[in-house]
N, C-alpha and C positions, 0 to 999 in steps of 0.2 A: 504494500500500500504506500505507495509513495505519496503518498498523499502528502503534502506540505514540504516540498523541497526547499533548499536554502536559496533565498533570493537576495543576493548582496545588493547594497545600495551604493550609488556612485560615491558617497562621501564616507564609506566605511574604511577607506584606506588609512584614516587617522587612528583607527582603533579606539575611538573615543566617542563621546556623545556628539550627535550631529551638530555641525556648526563650527567645529574646531578646524583649524587650518593646519596643513602639514608642517611639522616641526614644533607645534605647540606641545607643552608638557601635558600628558593625559590627566584629565580630572577624575577624581574618584567618584564612581557611581554610588548611589545609596546602598549600603550594606557591604561595600568593598572596603578593604583595609589597605591603607597606604604603606609603602615599604618602610617609611620612617617610623610609623606606629608599630610595625611588627618588630623592628630591630631595637626599639627603645631610643632611637636617635643617635646612637653611637656605634662605631665599628669595634669589633672585638679584635684584640691583638693576638689572641690565642689561636687554637686550631680553627681552620675554616669551617663555617657552619654550612649545612646543606640548605639550599634555598627552599623556602616554603612555597607551596603552590598557592597562588593568589586566590583569595576568597571570592566566590561568585556572588554578585549582587542579588539580593532577595527578589528584585524586580524580574530577573530571568526565571526564577522558580515560579513566580506568579504567572508569567507567560506560559510556562509548562503546564500549570494547573488549568489555565484557560484552554490550552490545546487539548487537555484531557477531556474537558467538557465538549469541545467541538468534535473530537473524534468519537466520543461515546454517542453523540447525537447522530453522526453520519452513519454509523454501522449497527446501532442497536436494533434497528427494525428487522434485521435478520433473525432475531430471537423473539420478535413480537408479531410476526405476520399472522399467525393463526388466531390469537385472541383479538387482534385488531380487525381482521377480516370478518370475524363473527360479529363484533360489536358494530361495525360500519355497514354490515350487510353486503359486502363485496366479495369477489372471488380472491383466491390466493394470488393469481397473476396480477389482478388489479391492485392488491395490496403491495405486491412487489414493485409496481410502478412508482411507489413512494420513494423507493431507493433511487430510481432513475430521476425523480423530481429533484432530489437533493443534488444529484450529480449534474443535472442540467444547470442548476444555479451556480455550481462550482465552475462548469465549463465557461459560462458567460462571465461570471464575476471575477475569475482569476486575472485574465488579461485586462479587462475593462477597469477594474478597481486598481490593479497594479499601476496602470497608466494614469488614472484619474487622481490618485493620491500621491504621485511622485513628489509634488511640490507643496504638499500640505504638512502641517505639524504632526509628527507621528503620534504623540501622546493623545492629542485630540481625536485623531483618526481611530486609534485603538479603542478609546472610550466609546465613540459613536458606534463602531462596528460591533463591539461586544454587547452594548446595550440593545442594538437591533437584533442580534442573535438571540439574546435572552427573551425578548418580546416575541420572537418567532416561536420559541419553545412554549411560552405561555399560550400563544394562539393555537398551537398544535394540541396542547392539553385540553383546551376548551372547545376545540373544533366540533361544531354540531353535525357537519357533513363531511363526506370524503373530499369534496371539492375544496372546502376551506382548509382541510388538513394538507392537501396537495399544495395549495398556494403557500401555506406557512412553511412547508419544507423548502420551496424555492427561495423564499425570502431569507430563511435561516442560512441557506447555502451561499447566497450572495454575500452575506455578512461574514461567513466562515472563510470564503475565498479571500476577501479583502483583509481579514485579520491575519491570515497566513502570510500574505504578501508584505504587510507592514511589520508584523510581529517578528519575522525572521531578521529583518534589517535592524530592528530595535535590539534584539537579543545580542547580535554581533557588536553593535555600537556600545552596549553597556558592559561588555566583557572586559576584564582586566587585560593588559598586554600579554600576548601569548596564549590566551584562553578562548579565542573565538570559536574553535571547533568544539570545545567543551560546552560553551554557551549554546551552540546549536544542538548538541547532543542532549542537553537538558530540556530544551524546548521540544524537540522531536520525541524525546522520551515520554512526554505526555501522551502522544499518539500511541506509542507502544503499550503503555500502561492501560490506555483506553481499550485496546484489543484484548488484553489479558484480564482486566478487572472490570472496566466500565461496561462493555458489551454484555458479558455474562451476568453482571449484576442487574443491568437493565432488563434482561430476559427473566431473571428470577423475580424481580420486583413486579414485572408485568404479569407473571403467572399468579402471584399472590395478592397483589393490590390493584391489578388492572393496568392496561398498557398506558393509560393517561398518567399514572403515577411515575412512570419512567421519564416522561416529558417534564413533569414538575421537578423531578430530581435534577435533571440537566439544567433546568432554569435556575434552580438554587445554586448549583455549581457555577453557573455563569455569573450570578450576582456576587459570589465570593471572589471570582476572578476579576470582576469589574471593580470591586472595592480595592483589591490589591493594586490594580493598574492605576487607579486614582491616587492611591496613597504612596506608591513606590516608584512608578515610572516617572523620571524627571521630565520637565517641560523642555521642548526642543524647538528650534527654529528650522524651517525648511532650508536646504542648501541654496547658496547663491553663487554668482560669479561663474568661474570655470567648472565648479562642481555641480552646477545646475543641470539636472538631467534633461535631455531633449528626446521626446517620444518619437519624433520623426526619424531620428538617427537609429533608434533601437528597432523600429519597424522594418529596417532593411534586412534583418535576418530572414524574413519570410521570402526573400528572393532565392534563397539557397535550397535546392531540392533535398539536400541531406537533412535539413531541419524538418521538412515534411515527412521524410521517411522515418526519422526518429520518432515523430509524432505517431505515425502508423504503428510502429513497433510497441510503443507505450500503450496505445489504445487497445491493440489486440491482446496484449498480455493482461491488461486489466479486465477486458471483456471475458476472457477465458476464466479468470478467477471468480469474478462476481456474477457471471451467469450461473455458476453452481452455488457459490456462497450465499447468494440471495435466497435460494430455496433449500438451503441445507437443513433448516429446521423441519419442514414437512418431509424432506427425504428421510431424515432420521426416524420420524414417527410413522409415516405412511408406508415407506418402502422397507426400512430396516426393522421396523416393528418396535422401536424403543418408545418409552413413555415420554411425555413432554418434560418431565422432571430431569431428563438426561440432557436436554438442549443446552442449558447454561454451562454444564460441564464440558460438553463437546466444543462449544464456542470458546471457552477458556483454553482448551487444548489447541484450537486453531490459533488463538492469540499467542500462546507460548511458542508454537511453531513459527509464527510470523516474526517474533522477537529473535529467535535463534537464527532464522534465515537472514534477517536484516544484518545482524552482527557478522555472520559468516560471509555473507555476500559482500559486505563492505570491505572485508580484508582481502578477499580474492579479487574483487573488482578493481582494486587499486593497481594490481600487477597485471591482471588479465581481463580487461574490460569485456571484450567480445566473448572470451571463454566463459566468463560468469554468466553472460546472457544466454549463450548456447546451453550451458549445463542446467541453468534454472528452468528455462522454457521447455527443454526436452524432458526434464524430470517431471515438470508439471503435466505435460502431455501423458506421460506414462501413468502418473498417479490418477489422472482423470479417467483414463481407459480402465484401469484396475477398479476404480470406484463404480464405473458403469457396469462392469462384469460381476462385482461382488457386493453391490449395495444392499442386497437382502440379507447379508450376513452381518449382524450387529457389530461384532468385534472388528471386522474389516472396515466397516463404515466409520467407526470411531477412530481407528488407527490411521486410515487414509485422510481423514479430516485434519489430523495433526500434521501429517506429511505434506498436505496441500499448503498449509500455512508456511512450512519451511521452504518448499520449492518456489512458491509464488513470490515470496518476499526476498528470496535469495537474489533475484534479479534487480530488485528495486534500486540499490545504490548504483549499480552499473548503468541502468537506464537513465537515472538522473545525471550521472557523470557524462554520458554520451550526449545528452542534450546540451550541456554546458560546453562540451567540446566543439560542437558544430555551431553553437550560437553564443560563443564566449564574448563577442563584441557587444552583446546586449544582455547582460546577466539578469536584469530585472525581468525582462520579457521572456528570457530563457526559462526561468523558474516558473513564471506564470503559464507559459506554454506547456511545460511538463505537467503542471497541475490540471490544466484543461484537457490534455491528452489522456491522462489517467481517468478523468471523470467522463470523457467521451466513452471510454470503455466501460465505465461503471454505469453509464446510461444504456448503452447498447446491450450489455450482458443480461441484466434483468429483463429487458424488453424481449430479447430473443428467447430467453428461457420461458417467458410467459407464452410466447407463440408456440413453443414446443409443447408445453403443458396443454394449452387449448386445442392443439392438434391431436391430443390423445396419446402422445408418446410417453407420458409419465416422467417421473423425476430421473429415471435412468437415461431417458432420452436427453434430458438437460445435461447430464454428465457427458454423453457422447458428443453433443454439440460443443460443449466447453472444450473437450479434447481437440476437436477440429479447429477451434479458434486458437488454442495454444500451438497447434502444429503450424497454423498460418503465421503466428508470431515468430516461430523458428525460421520459416521461409523469408519473412521480411528482414530478420536479423542477418541472414545469409546475404541478402541483397545489400544491406547497409554495410556489412564488412567488406564486400567486394568494392563498393563505391569508395569506401575509406582507403582501401589499398591503392586504388587507381589515383585518388587525389594525392596520397602520400608519395606515390611514385612520381607524379607530375612535379610535386614540390622539390623532390630530390634532383630531378633532371634540371629544373630551373635554377636550383641552388648551385649545382655543379657548373653551370654555364657562367654564373656570376662570381664563382669562388676566386678565380684568378685576379679579379679586379677588386672585389670587396671583402675577401677573406672567407673563411668557412661559413657555409650557410647553416642555419639552424632549422631543423624540421620538427614541428610539433604535431602531435596527434594522439589519439587514444591508443592505449595498449591493447594489443590483440590477443 
C-alpha cells in the first residue's frame, strides 16, 4: 500500500522549518533538543562520547497519529462490508464500491491539492484538511442513505490526499539534521500500524457496536490529531524567491512516457491486491466457511504481512529496484492463483491472506522509488502521481471484483481475476525495465561522445 509516498518540498533542502535560507543555522522544532542542551554547554576533555541520536519533535509523532486515522478510514471497510450492506440494504458489490469512492477522491485530490497548496502555509493547510477529514467521518457515521455515505467517502479522501501531500513535507522540514528518513518512517509508520491494528479493530468494533461506531472512532482519532497539529506544529510561511515552486515546470514530467508506464505498473499492482482484499471478508465467510469473528484476525495477519513486506522490500529495492518489483509481483500472482484453487480450505485461506500482505507490499518501496527516478525533476508531483496511480488501482480493483461477483463467478473468480491483473503488472514491469535499459544505454553513448571534451560522464538511473 503505498499509499502516502514521500513528497519532498522545494525548500526542504535546508533541513529546517520552511522559510529558512540555505546556510542558516537550523532552528529547533518543538520537542527537539539542541546539541548544547544535550552536552551541558561544554566539551569534555576526556574520552570521546558517542553522539546521541537527535530527538524527534513531538509534532512528527502527531502527524503519524493523524496518518493512523487516515489509513484506518481508507481500509477498514474491508472488514465492514457485510454489516454495512445489511444495514444500507445494498449488495456486497455495491458496498465494495465505497472503497472505490475513497480511492476516486485520492486519485483526484493527490495531484490537485499537491499543486493547489504548494504556496500556502503548511500548518494552516494541515489544520483545514484534517478538520475536513474528521467532518467527513462524522457525515459517514450519520449517513441516512448509501448515496450520502458514498459522497462522504469522496470528501474524506480528498482531504486525506491533501494531508499526505503536505504532511510529508512538514515531517521532513521538522526533523533534526540527519533525521529526515526517520521522520518519514515515523509518519508512514502510522499507515503500517493502521493495517495491523486500526483495520482489524474497526472490523471488531463494527461487529459488536455497528459499522457506524467505527466511523465515530476514526472521527475521534482525527480530533486528537487535529488538536496535536494545532498545539505542536509550528507556524510557517510559504516559500518565496528562488525556492518558490512553479507548477508549470513540474507538469513537464507528464511528457515522459516512462512516467506513464510507471503509473500503469503502480495501478495494476494495486488493482490486483485490492480486487481481492476488498472482498476478503465475504470470501473468508462464504467460501472458506469461517465465522465473521475470524475476519478481524485475518485482517490483522494481512497487516502484519504488509509490514514485513514493506520493510523487506525497502532493503532489497535499494540495491535491486526492478528485481524487487519482479519478485513481489510474480509472488503475488502465485499467491492469488493458490488462493483461487484452495479458498474453500480455511487454513489455506488464512495463510495465503498473510502471504498476500507480504508479497503485495514487498513491491511498494521499489514502485515509489521508480516513480521518483523517472520524475525526479518534479518531486512534489512525482509523489502525488504515485498516490493517484495507486488509488486508480484501488478504484478499478473493487469495481472489477464487483463485476465478477455479479456475473456469478463467486469470490474464487475474484481471486482468478486478481491473479490476471498481477500477471499484467509483471508484463508492464518487463516493458518498463527494457525502456530503462535503452534510455541508460543512450545516456552512456552520449556521455562517451562528450567525455573527451568535458570529462567522465555520469549516468544515473534505477538499479536493476
